[in-house]
C-alpha positions as CSV (number, residue, x, y, z in Angstrom):
1,M,27.8,-15.0,11.7
2,K,27.9,-16.0,8.0
3,L,30.2,-14.4,5.5
4,F,27.3,-13.7,3.2
5,H,24.8,-11.3,4.6
6,G,21.8,-13.3,5.7
7,R,22.3,-16.1,3.2
8,S,20.5,-19.4,3.2
9,P,22.0,-22.6,4.7
10,L,22.6,-23.8,1.1
11,W,25.8,-21.9,1.0
12,A,26.6,-21.7,4.7
13,C,29.8,-23.7,4.1
14,A,31.3,-20.6,2.4
15,A,31.0,-18.7,5.6
16,L,32.6,-20.8,8.3
17,A,35.6,-18.5,8.5
18,L,33.8,-15.8,10.5
19,S,32.3,-16.5,13.9
20,T,32.1,-12.9,15.0
21,P,31.3,-9.8,12.9
22,S,34.4,-7.9,11.8
23,F,32.9,-5.6,9.2
24,A,31.7,-2.0,9.6
25,N,28.1,-1.4,8.9
26,D,26.5,2.0,9.1
27,G,23.0,0.8,8.2
28,Y,22.9,2.4,4.8
29,Q,22.1,-0.9,3.0
30,L,19.0,-1.5,5.2
31,W,17.7,-5.0,5.0
32,L,19.1,-5.4,1.5
33,G,22.6,-6.1,2.7
34,E,26.1,-5.6,1.2
35,P,26.9,-7.0,-2.2
36,Q,28.1,-10.6,-2.0
37,A,31.8,-11.2,-2.1
38,G,33.9,-14.3,-2.7
39,A,31.4,-16.4,-4.6
40,A,30.2,-16.6,-8.2
41,S,27.1,-14.7,-8.9
42,A,24.0,-16.3,-10.2
43,A,23.6,-16.5,-14.0
44,V,20.7,-14.3,-14.9
45,E,18.9,-14.2,-18.2
46,L,16.4,-11.6,-19.4
47,A,13.6,-12.4,-21.9
48,G,13.3,-8.8,-23.1
49,D,14.8,-5.5,-22.1
50,S,13.7,-2.5,-20.1
51,P,15.1,-0.4,-17.3
52,T,13.0,-2.3,-14.8
53,L,14.2,-5.7,-16.0
54,R,17.8,-4.6,-16.0
55,I,17.3,-3.4,-12.4
56,A,15.9,-6.8,-11.4
57,A,18.8,-8.6,-13.0
58,D,21.3,-6.4,-11.4
59,E,19.8,-7.0,-8.0
60,L,20.1,-10.8,-8.4
61,R,23.6,-10.6,-9.7
62,R,24.6,-8.3,-6.8
63,S,23.2,-10.5,-4.1
64,L,22.5,-14.0,-5.3
65,P,25.2,-16.7,-5.5
66,A,25.1,-19.2,-8.2
67,L,22.2,-21.6,-7.7
68,G,23.4,-24.3,-10.1
69,Q,20.9,-23.3,-12.7
70,P,20.2,-20.0,-14.4
71,V,17.6,-17.5,-13.3
72,L,15.2,-16.5,-16.1
73,L,13.3,-13.3,-15.9
74,A,10.4,-13.6,-18.4
75,R,6.9,-12.2,-18.6
76,A,4.1,-14.7,-18.1
77,D,3.0,-14.3,-21.8
78,D,6.4,-15.6,-23.1
79,A,5.6,-18.4,-25.4
80,R,8.2,-20.6,-23.8
81,L,6.2,-20.6,-20.6
82,A,3.0,-21.9,-22.2
83,D,3.4,-25.4,-20.8
84,L,3.6,-24.1,-17.2
85,R,0.0,-22.7,-17.5
86,I,0.7,-19.7,-15.4
87,D,-2.6,-17.9,-14.7
88,A,-1.5,-14.3,-15.1
89,S,-5.0,-13.0,-14.5
90,R,-4.8,-14.2,-10.9
91,L,-1.5,-12.4,-10.4
92,G,-2.7,-9.1,-11.7
93,A,-0.4,-6.4,-12.9
94,E,2.0,-6.6,-9.9
95,G,1.8,-10.2,-8.7
96,Y,4.7,-12.6,-9.3
97,R,5.6,-16.3,-9.5
98,V,9.0,-17.6,-8.7
99,Q,9.6,-21.3,-9.2
100,T,12.0,-24.0,-10.3
101,A,10.8,-25.1,-13.7
102,M,11.7,-26.7,-16.9
103,V,11.7,-24.1,-19.7
104,A,12.7,-24.9,-23.3
105,G,14.2,-28.2,-22.2
106,R,16.4,-26.9,-19.3
107,M,15.9,-26.4,-15.6
108,V,15.8,-22.7,-14.5
109,T,14.7,-20.6,-11.6
110,L,11.9,-18.7,-13.2
111,V,10.8,-15.2,-12.1
112,T,7.7,-14.2,-13.9
113,G,4.6,-11.9,-13.8
114,A,2.4,-10.0,-16.2
115,T,4.6,-6.9,-16.1
116,D,8.3,-6.0,-15.7
117,T,7.4,-4.4,-12.3
118,A,5.9,-7.7,-11.2
119,I,9.2,-9.4,-12.2
120,L,11.1,-6.9,-10.2
121,Y,8.9,-7.7,-7.2
122,G,9.5,-11.4,-7.8
123,A,13.3,-10.9,-7.9
124,F,13.2,-9.2,-4.5
125,A,10.9,-11.9,-3.2
126,L,13.5,-14.6,-4.2
127,L,16.3,-12.7,-2.4
128,R,14.0,-12.2,0.6
129,H,13.2,-15.9,0.7
130,L,16.8,-17.0,0.5
131,N,18.2,-14.4,2.8
132,S,15.7,-15.2,5.5
133,G,16.5,-18.9,5.6
134,G,14.4,-20.2,2.8
135,D,15.3,-23.4,1.0
136,A,17.2,-22.7,-2.3
137,A,16.5,-26.3,-3.5
138,K,12.8,-25.9,-3.4
139,I,11.4,-22.5,-4.6
140,D,7.8,-21.9,-5.3
141,L,6.8,-18.3,-4.4
142,V,3.4,-16.9,-5.5
143,S,2.1,-13.6,-4.3
144,A,0.0,-10.7,-5.5
145,P,-0.6,-7.4,-3.6
146,Q,-3.9,-7.3,-1.7
147,T,-4.0,-3.5,-1.9
148,K,-3.7,-1.4,-5.0
149,L,-2.0,1.6,-3.5
150,R,0.9,1.2,-1.1
151,I,2.1,4.7,-0.4
152,L,4.5,6.6,1.7
153,N,3.5,10.0,2.9
154,H,6.5,12.3,3.4
155,W,5.8,15.2,5.7
156,D,8.7,17.0,4.2
157,N,8.7,20.8,3.9
158,L,10.3,22.8,1.1
159,D,13.0,24.2,3.4
160,G,14.2,20.7,4.2
161,V,12.6,20.3,7.6
162,V,10.6,17.2,8.1
163,E,7.5,17.6,10.3
164,R,7.6,14.7,12.9
165,G,10.9,13.6,11.4
166,Y,13.7,12.3,13.6
167,S,16.2,11.1,11.0
168,G,17.7,14.3,9.7
169,Q,16.8,16.7,6.9
170,S,14.5,15.8,4.1
171,L,15.8,13.3,1.6
172,W,14.8,15.6,-1.2
173,D,17.3,18.4,-1.9
174,W,14.9,20.8,-3.5
175,W,17.5,23.4,-3.9
176,V,19.6,21.5,-6.4
177,L,16.8,19.6,-8.1
178,P,16.1,19.0,-11.0
179,D,19.7,19.6,-12.1
180,F,21.3,17.1,-9.7
181,K,19.6,13.8,-8.8
182,D,21.3,12.4,-5.8
183,P,22.2,8.7,-6.3
184,R,20.5,8.1,-3.0
185,Y,17.1,8.6,-4.6
186,A,17.6,5.4,-6.6
187,D,18.6,3.6,-3.4
188,Y,15.4,4.9,-1.8
189,A,13.3,3.6,-4.7
190,R,15.2,0.3,-4.6
191,A,14.4,-0.2,-0.9
192,N,10.7,0.6,-1.5
193,A,10.4,-1.7,-4.4
194,S,11.9,-4.5,-2.3
195,I,8.9,-4.4,0.0
196,G,6.3,-3.6,-2.6
197,I,5.7,0.1,-2.0
198,N,4.4,1.7,-5.3
199,G,3.8,5.3,-4.5
200,T,5.3,8.3,-2.6
201,V,3.8,11.7,-1.7
202,L,6.7,14.0,-1.8
203,N,5.6,16.9,0.4
204,N,3.9,17.6,3.7
205,V,0.2,17.4,4.0
206,N,0.5,20.9,5.6
207,A,1.3,21.9,2.1
208,K,2.7,25.1,0.6
209,A,1.1,26.2,-2.7
210,D,4.7,26.7,-4.1
211,S,4.8,22.9,-4.5
212,L,2.4,23.3,-7.4
213,T,4.4,26.0,-9.2
214,A,6.4,25.2,-12.4
215,P,9.8,25.1,-10.8
216,Y,8.7,22.6,-8.2
217,I,6.8,20.5,-10.7
218,A,10.0,20.2,-12.6
219,K,11.8,19.0,-9.4
220,A,9.0,16.5,-8.8
221,A,9.3,15.3,-12.4
222,A,13.1,14.7,-11.9
223,L,12.3,12.4,-8.9
224,A,9.5,10.7,-10.9
225,D,12.1,9.8,-13.6
226,V,14.3,8.1,-11.0
227,F,11.4,6.2,-9.3
228,R,9.6,5.1,-12.5
229,P,11.7,2.0,-13.3
230,Y,11.1,0.8,-9.7
231,G,7.3,0.9,-10.2
232,I,6.8,3.9,-8.0
233,K,4.5,6.8,-8.8
234,V,4.8,10.3,-7.5
235,Y,2.0,12.1,-5.7
236,L,1.8,15.7,-4.3
237,S,0.0,17.1,-1.3
238,A,-2.2,20.0,-2.7
239,R,-3.0,23.1,-0.7
240,F,-6.6,23.8,-1.2
241,S,-6.2,27.6,-1.4
242,A,-3.6,27.3,-4.1
243,P,-5.9,29.0,-6.7
244,M,-5.8,32.1,-4.6
245,E,-2.2,32.0,-3.5
246,I,-0.5,31.2,-6.8
247,G,-3.4,31.5,-9.2
248,G,-4.6,35.0,-8.5
249,L,-8.2,34.0,-7.9
250,K,-10.4,35.6,-5.2
251,T,-11.8,32.3,-4.0
252,A,-11.0,28.6,-3.7
253,D,-14.7,27.6,-3.5
254,P,-14.8,24.2,-5.2
255,R,-18.2,25.0,-6.7
256,N,-16.8,28.0,-8.5
257,P,-16.3,27.2,-12.2
258,E,-13.1,29.4,-12.3
259,V,-11.6,27.4,-9.4
260,A,-12.4,24.1,-11.1
261,A,-10.9,25.4,-14.4
262,W,-7.7,26.5,-12.5
263,W,-7.3,23.0,-11.0
264,K,-7.9,21.3,-14.3
265,A,-5.2,23.5,-16.0
266,K,-2.9,22.8,-13.1
267,A,-3.4,19.0,-13.4
268,D,-2.8,19.2,-17.2
269,E,0.4,21.1,-16.5
270,I,1.6,18.4,-14.0
271,Y,0.8,15.5,-16.3
272,R,2.7,17.1,-19.1
273,A,5.8,17.0,-16.9
274,I,4.9,13.7,-15.2
275,P,2.8,11.5,-17.4
276,D,2.3,8.8,-14.7
277,F,1.6,11.3,-11.9
278,G,-0.5,9.5,-9.3
279,G,-2.6,12.4,-8.1
280,F,-3.2,14.5,-5.0
281,L,-3.3,14.0,-1.3
282,V,-5.3,16.7,0.6
283,K,-5.5,17.8,4.2
284,A,-8.4,20.2,4.4
285,N,-10.2,22.0,7.2
286,S,-7.9,20.5,9.8
287,E,-5.4,22.2,12.1
288,G,-5.9,25.5,10.3
289,Q,-5.5,24.2,6.8
290,P,-7.9,25.7,4.2
291,G,-10.7,23.6,2.8
292,P,-14.1,23.6,1.2
293,R,-15.9,24.1,4.5
294,D,-14.5,27.6,4.5
295,Y,-17.1,28.3,1.8
296,G,-19.9,26.3,3.2
297,A,-19.1,23.4,0.8
298,S,-18.5,19.8,1.8
299,H,-15.5,17.6,1.8
300,G,-17.2,15.8,-1.1
301,D,-17.5,19.0,-3.1
302,G,-13.8,19.6,-2.6
303,A,-12.6,16.1,-3.3
304,N,-14.8,15.7,-6.4
305,M,-13.7,18.9,-7.9
306,L,-10.0,17.8,-7.7
307,A,-11.0,14.3,-8.9
308,A,-12.5,15.7,-12.0
309,A,-9.2,17.6,-12.7
310,V,-7.1,14.4,-12.6
311,K,-9.5,11.8,-13.9
312,P,-8.8,12.3,-17.6
313,H,-5.2,11.4,-16.8
314,G,-6.0,8.4,-14.7
315,G,-5.2,10.2,-11.4
316,I,-6.7,9.8,-8.0
317,V,-7.4,12.0,-5.0
318,M,-6.7,10.8,-1.4
319,W,-8.8,13.1,0.9
320,R,-7.8,12.8,4.5
321,A,-10.5,12.3,7.1
322,F,-8.2,13.7,9.9
323,V,-10.3,16.8,10.7
324,Y,-10.5,18.5,14.0
325,A,-11.5,22.0,14.8
326,D,-13.4,23.6,17.6
327,T,-16.7,22.6,16.0
328,D,-17.2,19.6,18.2
329,P,-16.0,20.4,21.7
330,E,-17.8,17.4,23.1
331,D,-15.3,14.8,21.9
332,R,-12.6,15.2,19.3
333,A,-12.7,11.4,18.6
334,K,-16.1,11.8,17.1
335,Q,-15.5,14.5,14.6
336,A,-14.2,12.6,11.5
337,Y,-17.1,10.2,11.7
338,T,-19.6,13.0,12.2
339,E,-18.3,14.9,9.1
340,F,-17.6,12.0,6.7
341,K,-20.2,9.3,7.5
342,P,-23.1,11.4,5.9
343,L,-21.0,11.8,2.8
344,D,-20.7,8.0,2.0
345,G,-21.6,7.4,-1.6
346,T,-21.1,11.0,-2.7
347,F,-17.5,10.8,-3.6
348,A,-16.3,10.4,-7.2
349,D,-15.0,7.0,-8.2
350,N,-11.4,8.1,-8.2
351,V,-11.5,9.4,-4.7
352,L,-10.3,7.5,-1.6
353,V,-11.0,8.8,1.9
354,Q,-7.8,8.4,3.9
355,V,-8.5,7.4,7.5
356,K,-6.0,7.3,10.4
357,N,-5.8,4.0,12.2
358,G,-7.5,5.5,15.2
359,A,-9.9,8.4,15.9
360,I,-7.5,10.7,17.7
361,D,-3.9,10.9,16.4
362,F,-1.5,8.0,16.0
363,Q,-1.4,7.2,19.8
364,P,0.6,4.2,21.1
365,R,-2.7,2.5,21.3
366,E,-6.1,3.5,20.0
367,P,-9.2,1.5,19.1
368,F,-9.6,1.2,15.4
369,H,-11.3,4.2,13.7
370,P,-15.1,3.8,13.6
371,L,-15.1,5.0,10.0
372,F,-13.8,1.5,9.0
373,G,-16.9,-0.4,8.1
374,A,-19.1,2.7,8.3
375,M,-18.6,3.9,4.7
376,P,-19.3,0.9,2.5
377,K,-19.9,3.0,-0.7
378,T,-16.5,4.8,-0.4
379,P,-13.0,3.2,-0.7
380,L,-11.0,3.9,2.4
381,I,-7.2,4.0,2.5
382,A,-5.8,3.3,6.0
383,E,-3.2,5.8,7.2
384,F,-0.5,4.6,9.7
385,Q,2.4,6.6,11.1
386,I,5.7,4.9,10.6
387,T,7.6,7.8,12.2
388,K,7.2,7.6,15.9
389,E,5.8,10.9,16.9
390,Y,4.1,9.5,20.0
391,L,6.3,6.4,20.6
392,G,9.7,7.9,21.6
393,F,10.9,9.5,18.3
394,A,13.9,7.7,16.9
395,T,15.5,6.7,20.2
396,H,12.9,4.4,21.6
397,L,12.7,0.8,20.3
398,A,9.1,0.4,19.3
399,Y,8.4,-2.1,16.6
400,L,5.0,-1.1,15.1
401,G,4.1,-4.4,13.4
402,P,1.9,-5.6,16.3
403,M,0.1,-2.2,16.2
404,F,-0.6,-2.5,12.5
405,E,-1.6,-6.1,12.9
406,E,-3.9,-5.2,15.8
407,V,-5.8,-2.6,13.8
408,L,-5.9,-4.6,10.5
409,D,-7.2,-7.7,12.3
410,A,-9.9,-5.8,14.2
411,Q,-13.4,-7.0,13.5
412,T,-15.6,-4.0,12.5
413,G,-18.8,-5.7,13.7
414,V,-20.7,-4.6,10.6
415,R,-20.8,-8.0,9.0
416,R,-19.6,-11.4,10.2
417,G,-15.9,-11.7,9.5
418,E,-15.4,-8.2,8.3
419,T,-12.1,-6.7,9.4
420,V,-10.4,-3.4,9.0
421,A,-8.1,-5.3,6.5
422,S,-11.0,-6.4,4.4
423,V,-12.2,-2.8,4.3
424,V,-8.9,-1.3,3.2
425,T,-8.2,-4.0,0.7
426,G,-11.6,-3.3,-0.9
427,K,-12.8,-6.9,-0.4
428,A,-15.5,-6.1,2.0
429,D,-17.4,-3.9,-0.4
430,G,-15.9,-4.8,-3.8
431,H,-14.0,-1.6,-4.4
432,A,-11.4,-1.5,-7.2
433,L,-9.4,1.2,-5.4
434,S,-7.8,0.2,-2.1
435,G,-4.7,1.0,-0.2
436,M,-2.5,1.7,2.8
437,A,-0.5,4.9,3.5
438,G,2.3,5.3,5.9
439,V,3.8,8.6,7.2
440,A,7.5,8.0,6.4
441,N,10.3,7.9,9.0
442,I,12.9,8.5,6.3
443,G,15.5,11.3,6.3
444,R,19.0,12.2,5.3
445,D,20.6,10.3,8.2
446,R,23.1,7.7,6.9
447,D,20.9,4.9,8.2
448,W,17.8,6.5,6.7
449,S,15.5,6.2,9.8
450,G,17.6,7.4,12.7
451,G,18.4,3.9,13.9
452,T,18.4,0.3,12.7
453,F,15.3,-0.8,14.5
454,N,13.4,2.1,13.0
455,Q,14.1,0.6,9.6
456,A,12.0,-2.4,10.6
457,N,8.9,-0.1,10.8
458,W,9.4,1.0,7.2
459,Y,9.9,-2.6,6.3
460,V,6.8,-4.0,8.1
461,F,4.6,-1.3,6.7
462,G,5.5,-2.2,3.1
463,R,5.1,-5.9,3.8
464,M,1.7,-5.5,5.5
465,A,0.5,-3.0,2.8
466,W,1.2,-5.8,0.3
467,D,-0.5,-8.4,2.3
468,P,-2.3,-7.4,5.5
469,S,-2.7,-11.0,6.6
470,L,1.0,-11.4,7.2
471,S,2.1,-12.0,10.7
472,S,4.0,-9.2,12.4
473,E,6.2,-11.7,14.1
474,A,7.1,-13.5,10.9
475,I,7.9,-10.2,9.3
476,A,10.1,-9.3,12.2
477,R,11.9,-12.6,11.8
478,E,12.6,-12.1,8.1
479,W,13.7,-8.5,8.7
480,S,16.1,-9.6,11.4
481,A,17.6,-12.3,9.3
482,Q,18.1,-10.0,6.3
483,T,19.4,-7.1,8.5
484,Y,21.7,-8.9,11.0
485,G,22.3,-12.2,9.3
486,D,20.9,-15.6,9.9
487,D,22.5,-16.4,13.3
488,P,19.6,-18.0,15.1
489,V,20.6,-16.6,18.5
490,V,20.6,-13.0,17.0
491,T,17.2,-13.6,15.3
492,D,15.5,-15.1,18.3
493,T,16.7,-12.4,20.6
494,V,16.0,-9.5,18.2
495,V,12.5,-10.8,17.5
496,K,11.7,-11.2,21.2
497,M,12.8,-7.6,21.8
498,M,10.8,-6.3,18.9
499,M,7.5,-8.1,19.7
500,R,7.3,-6.7,23.2
501,S,8.7,-3.2,22.5
502,R,5.5,-1.4,21.4
503,E,3.6,-2.8,24.4
504,A,6.3,-1.5,26.7
505,V,5.9,2.0,25.3
506,V,2.2,1.8,25.9
507,D,2.8,0.7,29.5
508,Y,5.1,3.5,30.4
509,T,3.3,6.3,28.5
510,G,-0.4,5.5,28.7
511,P,-1.6,2.1,30.0
512,L,-5.2,0.8,30.0
513,G,-6.4,3.1,27.2
514,L,-5.0,6.4,28.4
515,A,-4.0,8.6,25.4
516,H,-2.5,11.9,24.4
517,L,-0.7,12.5,27.7
518,F,2.4,14.0,25.9
519,A,3.9,17.4,26.4
520,T,2.3,19.6,23.8
521,G,3.7,20.8,20.5
522,H,6.7,18.6,20.1
523,H,5.1,15.6,21.9
524,Y,8.4,14.8,23.7
525,G,8.0,13.4,27.2
526,P,5.1,13.4,29.6
527,G,2.7,16.3,30.1
528,P,-0.6,15.0,31.5
529,W,-0.9,18.1,33.7
530,V,-1.1,20.6,30.7
531,S,-4.4,22.5,30.9
532,D,-3.7,26.1,29.9
533,L,-3.9,25.9,26.1
534,A,-6.6,27.9,24.2
535,R,-8.7,25.0,23.0
536,P,-9.9,22.2,25.2
537,E,-8.7,19.4,22.9
538,W,-5.2,20.8,22.8
539,N,-4.7,19.9,26.4
540,P,-3.9,16.4,27.8
541,V,-6.3,16.9,30.7
542,Y,-9.1,16.8,28.1
543,Y,-8.2,13.2,27.3
544,H,-7.7,11.7,30.7
545,R,-10.4,13.6,32.8
546,A,-8.6,12.5,36.0
547,D,-9.8,13.9,39.3
548,K,-10.0,12.9,43.0
549,Q,-12.7,10.3,42.2
550,G,-11.4,8.6,39.0
551,I,-9.8,8.7,35.6
552,G,-10.7,8.1,32.0
553,F,-12.9,9.5,29.2
554,D,-16.6,8.5,29.3
555,R,-17.5,7.7,25.7
556,T,-20.7,5.8,26.6
557,R,-24.2,7.2,26.5
558,T,-23.6,8.9,29.8
559,G,-20.7,10.8,28.3
560,S,-19.9,11.7,24.7
561,N,-21.6,8.5,23.3
562,A,-18.7,7.9,20.9
563,V,-19.4,4.2,21.3
564,A,-22.5,4.7,19.1
565,Q,-20.3,5.3,16.1
566,Y,-19.3,1.7,16.1
567,A,-21.4,-1.2,14.9
568,P,-24.1,-2.2,17.5
569,S,-22.4,-5.4,18.6
570,L,-19.2,-3.4,19.3
571,A,-21.0,-0.5,20.8
572,R,-22.6,-2.8,23.3
573,R,-19.3,-4.4,24.2
574,Y,-17.6,-1.0,24.6
575,A,-20.5,0.4,26.7
576,D,-19.8,-1.9,29.6
577,P,-16.4,-1.7,31.4
578,K,-16.7,-5.4,32.2
579,T,-16.7,-6.3,28.4
580,T,-14.4,-3.6,27.2
581,P,-10.9,-4.9,26.4
582,V,-8.7,-4.0,29.4
583,E,-6.2,-2.4,27.1
584,E,-8.9,0.2,25.9
585,L,-10.7,0.5,29.2
586,L,-10.0,4.2,30.0
587,W,-10.5,5.2,26.4
588,F,-14.2,4.4,26.8
589,H,-14.8,4.8,30.5
590,H,-14.3,7.1,33.4
591,L,-13.8,4.8,36.4
592,P,-13.1,5.2,40.1
593,W,-9.5,4.7,41.2
594,D,-10.7,1.7,43.3
595,Y,-12.5,0.0,40.5
596,T,-11.8,-3.7,40.6
597,M,-9.9,-5.0,37.7
598,P,-9.7,-8.6,36.3
599,G,-7.3,-10.4,38.6
600,G,-8.4,-8.4,41.7
601,N,-6.2,-5.3,41.6
602,T,-7.7,-1.9,41.9
603,L,-7.5,0.3,38.9
604,W,-4.8,2.4,40.6
605,E,-2.8,-0.7,41.5
606,E,-3.1,-2.0,38.0
607,M,-1.9,1.3,36.5
608,V,1.2,1.4,38.7
609,R,1.9,-2.3,37.9
610,R,1.8,-1.5,34.1
611,Y,4.0,1.6,34.4
612,D,6.5,-0.6,36.3
613,R,6.2,-3.3,33.7
614,G,7.0,-1.0,30.9
615,V,10.1,0.3,32.6
616,A,11.2,-3.3,33.4
617,E,10.7,-4.4,29.8
618,V,13.0,-1.7,28.5
619,A,15.7,-2.8,31.1
620,A,15.2,-6.4,29.9
621,M,15.6,-5.4,26.2
622,R,18.8,-3.6,27.1
623,Q,20.1,-6.7,28.8
624,Q,19.1,-8.9,25.9
625,W,20.8,-6.6,23.5
626,A,24.0,-6.7,25.5
627,T,24.3,-10.4,25.0
628,L,24.5,-9.8,21.2
629,K,27.5,-7.6,21.3
630,P,29.9,-10.4,20.1
631,R,27.5,-11.2,17.3
632,I,26.6,-7.8,15.7
633,D,28.9,-5.3,14.1
634,A,30.2,-2.7,16.5
635,E,28.7,0.4,14.8
636,R,25.1,-0.7,14.8
637,W,25.4,-2.5,18.2
638,T,26.8,0.6,19.8
639,K,24.2,3.0,18.5
640,T,21.3,0.7,19.5
641,D,22.8,0.2,23.0
642,A,23.0,4.0,23.4
643,F,19.4,4.4,22.3
644,L,18.2,1.7,24.7
645,G,20.0,3.6,27.4
646,V,18.1,6.7,26.5
647,Q,14.9,4.8,26.4
648,Q,15.5,3.2,29.8
649,R,16.1,6.7,31.3
650,E,13.1,8.2,29.6
651,A,10.8,5.3,30.4
652,Q,11.6,5.9,34.1
653,W,11.0,9.6,33.6
654,W,7.6,8.9,32.1
655,R,6.7,6.5,34.9
656,D,7.7,8.8,37.7
657,A,6.3,12.0,36.2
658,S,2.9,10.3,35.5
659,L,2.6,8.7,38.9
660,A,3.6,11.9,40.7
661,Y,0.8,13.7,38.8
662,W,-1.9,11.0,39.4
663,M,-1.0,11.0,43.1
664,S,-1.5,14.7,43.2
665,L,-5.1,14.2,42.1
666,N,-6.1,11.0,43.8
667,G,-4.2,11.4,47.1
668,L,-3.5,7.6,47.1
669,P,-0.3,6.0,48.3
670,L,1.7,3.8,45.9
671,P,1.1,0.1,46.2
672,Q,3.4,-1.8,48.5
673,G,6.8,-2.3,46.9
674,A,6.4,0.4,44.2
675,A,9.2,2.9,44.2
676,A,8.5,6.6,44.8
677,P,9.1,9.0,41.9
678,Q,12.7,10.4,41.9
679,H,11.5,14.0,42.0
680,D,8.5,16.0,43.1
681,L,5.8,17.0,40.6
682,D,7.0,20.6,40.3
683,W,10.4,19.3,39.1
684,Y,8.7,17.3,36.3
685,K,6.5,20.3,35.3
686,R,9.6,22.5,35.0
687,Q,11.3,20.4,32.4
688,S,11.3,22.2,29.0
689,F,12.5,21.2,25.6
690,P,12.1,24.1,23.2
691,F,14.4,22.5,20.5
692,A,12.9,19.0,20.5
693,P,13.1,17.7,16.9
694,G,10.2,17.2,14.4
695,N,8.2,20.2,15.4
696,P,8.7,23.0,12.8
697,K,8.0,26.4,14.2
């Protein structure tokens, strides 16, 4: 363990005194680490002055030891940089260049870009490079964001409860805002800027109209003032019926001139308080939320009306495609495509349609959403869930980088080489607007995300939103080095754990393409037997269709024909179980229990094998973590060890409860060597958790 948190080998000699960690670390500093101690800080010079440049300089002085030459923060149009021929046009407004260079007759480490925000990103990139093992003697870092919008969605309610939140109360203390701005807000902005996040939606998509009243606009403005120097814009979730609830109108029909005028006046009011307000996020006609379809209008009508209100100010509208009601009982997975595909090309040029990574709801594994590639005339923003609603809350280790990578790298099949990433970056169809949104896992817990490994999901989201081509494994490695220090034993072990963790959760909760088998409401624990809720698609039995003969959802032409929503080449692949990826098999097919799998196992045998593999993987992670006890500070090691114990117990619970239920349907014995469930099925069905977190009543 080195004395300086995650420092480069260049100054490793300063750290030889410590071979084991002796410091306390509660996780508050995230991947940014504690301020350096015991060494001279880097000399940092500013060519200009602004709050953003001062923040960049302070970050470098806080964390960067002397490099033997000054660090110069200067805009690319600085006359002294003319000989370097920096092409600022290729960097855009947010891209940076960091290099060792001769400037005005002396050697410096130059951090430059077209704007002060770009320089701030460059300063963090320099720290990331050095703190994850980069060479200090040879620095040449060039990067520009591939997406325009890199946004966190906070599902935070005005009463402080966070929907699907597992790390304490909301970070925003609405009760004392705007009078008191918690210093933690600046730390939040700092962490986001370090990974390139440039926007935040403050309130839940299941919005209250109160968020748009004058007192709450003032509170949002106070947060915007804190975030602005870090390059972060504030957005608000808008409740579609607000003109009726707080405006006194009798309708919220988007085609009504009075409604449009109300929204225009409201937008003007917000922009007077927050001149750089980003715009609105809208959840409409989904899960009981009001929307334009209540009046016979389309999603396009609603989005375009709001877009007209914010356009004079440069604002945007992000209109969520997560829509499901009882209008398509055939297959919930088809509904978003059915409603939005016909609207392609009808949205205003400052509207993005926000599409979840999969067609159901943030499952541990889903095929990519068929809307990616199906709406070439409309910019799409991908929505991922950083908080782990379906992956074990805060206590299960599940690094989501491989999931993000799996979706972003997926070929849409529409055009040769077109991927989900090329769609959401705008490159596939030449859109100026592009982006990725992540449902935040941040709360008031001291370590922000309920546990150290959960911080990695916040981190990897920001890094992949900046550049979707980055490797999830490389990001895991740089996160580990910055978070735990650059001990190679720690890094190698931590990365190995992270890279298998999400697949382990898939194995013990829903292998081979099974999905939505969770206990309903809070989504804590198994509930594949639930079948008594009012609407079919609220019940897990709707998704697995298991019976005596077989299991899985038939989405081929003999079933719901959801495969037809994909490009023809993919539809053909998904239509045949022999060419469907094994990991997605039961998502697309209802197959007999004795179906022969690749490798020769029956489907039943392969399911049991994967359940067992998931449980074994958690046990292995816990053993691997135990070996790191002498190398990681006690506070973070102990909490993670306790959480891995919870995960091991609950993985076994998932495995046993699921197998007990499947055996009650198929009447099959367990394969030879597989352990019987610890309890009978009735015992598992009796388990109840009315106070599970993240599920506001």
